[in-house]
C-alpha positions in Angstrom: -32.3 145.5 -168.4 -34.4 142.1 -168.5 -36.2 141.0 -171.0 -40.3 140.9 -170.4 -42.1 137.7 -170.9 -45.7 138.9 -171.3 -48.5 135.2 -170.4 -51.7 135.0 -171.4 -54.9 134.3 -168.3 -56.1 131.0 -168.7 -59.3 132.1 -166.9 -60.8 130.0 -164.4 -64.8 130.3 -163.4 -64.8 131.1 -160.2 -66.9 128.7 -157.9 -68.6 128.5 -154.6 -67.6 125.6 -152.5 -68.0 122.9 -152.6 -67.6 122.3 -156.2 -64.2 123.4 -157.0 -63.6 124.2 -160.8 -60.5 123.6 -162.2 -59.0 123.7 -166.2 -63.2 124.1 -166.5 -63.5 120.6 -165.4 -65.3 121.2 -162.1 -63.8 118.2 -159.1 -66.6 117.2 -156.3 -64.9 118.0 -152.6 -68.2 118.2 -150.6 -66.6 116.5 -147.4 -62.5 119.1 -147.6 -61.4 115.7 -148.3 -59.4 116.9 -151.9 -59.0 120.7 -150.4 -57.1 122.9 -148.1 -57.5 126.9 -147.9 -56.7 129.5 -145.6 -56.7 133.3 -145.7 -53.1 134.4 -144.6 -51.2 137.6 -143.8 -49.8 139.5 -146.2 -46.3 139.6 -144.9 -43.7 138.0 -146.2 -43.3 135.9 -143.5 -46.5 134.3 -144.1 -45.0 131.8 -146.7 -43.7 129.6 -143.3 -47.2 128.6 -143.1 -47.9 128.3 -145.9 -45.8 126.0 -146.6 -47.3 123.8 -143.7 -50.5 123.9 -145.5 -48.5 122.7 -148.8 -46.6 120.4 -146.6 -49.3 118.7 -144.7 -51.7 117.9 -147.4 -50.1 116.2 -149.2 -48.5 114.0 -146.7 -52.1 113.8 -146.2 -52.4 112.9 -149.9 -49.4 110.5 -150.1 -48.2 113.3 -152.6 -44.9 113.3 -150.6 -42.7 113.9 -153.4 -44.6 116.8 -153.9 -43.6 118.4 -151.1 -40.2 119.9 -152.1 -41.4 121.3 -155.2 -45.1 122.8 -153.8 -43.4 124.3 -151.4 -40.7 126.4 -152.8 -43.6 127.4 -155.6 -46.0 128.3 -152.9 -43.5 130.2 -151.4 -42.3 132.3 -154.4 -46.7 133.1 -154.9 -46.9 134.4 -151.7 -44.2 136.3 -151.7 -45.0 138.3 -154.5 -48.8 138.9 -153.1 -46.9 139.9 -150.2 -44.7 142.6 -152.5 -47.4 143.1 -155.0 -51.3 143.2 -153.5 -53.1 145.8 -151.5 -55.2 144.3 -149.3 -54.0 143.0 -146.0 -54.4 139.5 -146.5 -54.2 136.7 -149.3 -55.8 133.0 -149.8 -54.2 130.2 -150.4 -55.9 127.5 -151.8 -54.4 123.9 -152.3 -56.3 121.5 -154.5 -55.4 118.1 -155.3 -55.6 116.8 -158.7 -56.6 112.8 -159.9 -55.0 110.9 -158.0 -50.9 112.2 -159.5 -51.2 116.3 -158.7 -52.2 119.0 -156.7 -52.7 122.4 -157.7 -52.0 125.8 -155.5 -53.2 129.0 -156.0 -52.5 132.3 -153.9 -55.4 134.4 -154.5 -54.7 138.8 -154.1 -56.5 141.8 -154.4 -54.4 143.6 -156.5 -54.9 144.1 -160.7 -51.2 143.9 -161.2 -51.3 140.7 -163.2 -47.7 138.6 -163.0 -44.8 138.6 -165.6 -42.4 136.4 -166.1 -39.3 137.9 -166.3 -35.6 136.6 -167.2 -33.6 138.4 -165.6 -29.5 138.9 -165.4 -27.0 137.2 -163.6 -26.3 140.0 -161.8 -30.3 141.3 -160.8 -31.1 141.6 -157.2 -35.0 140.5 -157.9 -37.6 138.7 -160.8 -36.2 134.7 -159.9 -40.2 133.9 -158.4 -41.6 133.5 -161.7 -39.7 132.0 -163.2 -39.3 129.5 -160.2 -42.4 129.1 -160.4 -42.1 127.9 -164.5 -39.3 125.4 -163.6 -41.4 123.3 -161.1 -44.6 123.3 -162.2 -46.7 121.3 -164.3 -48.9 124.4 -165.6 -48.6 127.9 -163.9 -50.7 130.9 -164.7 -53.0 133.3 -163.1 -57.3 134.4 -163.5 -57.5 137.8 -163.1 -60.5 138.4 -161.0 -62.8 141.9 -160.5 -60.9 142.9 -157.3 -58.4 141.1 -158.2 -56.1 138.0 -159.5 -55.3 134.2 -158.4 -51.8 132.8 -159.9 -51.7 129.0 -159.8 -49.4 125.8 -161.1 -50.5 122.7 -160.5 -47.9 119.9 -160.2 -48.1 116.0 -160.7 -45.3 113.2 -160.6 -45.5 109.6 -159.8 -44.0 109.1 -156.5 
């Protein structure tokens, strides 16, 4: 049986644009240049669109060195939401943080919080959040009144 590791929630305030809160620090993106967001169908196939959105955003922001890791993270977050959420859509947000990083988040309407598992070698599933954990500088989730936001931060210089 895979070991279950419970992670504490790291709560971020819910703020309407143009101010976006990340780790309790407002980032002003009034002109939209530092944020991309899209509502996607709650299907595993939406990961293709999610990867395109994150790739284009990172290339526009001269963060191309983060594309491979960010695409994998977004794929896992969307796949988890597609499997566990209840509503017919999810929300992908890609936010530039400082000069060398990106914050990606998938918001869904499930109150079931993510659990990082350590599956055995023969396990067929359960590795998604382990991938997110290994590729990101930080990750977590924010409980919302109607669901949750699962996020990851990727950083690094070119």
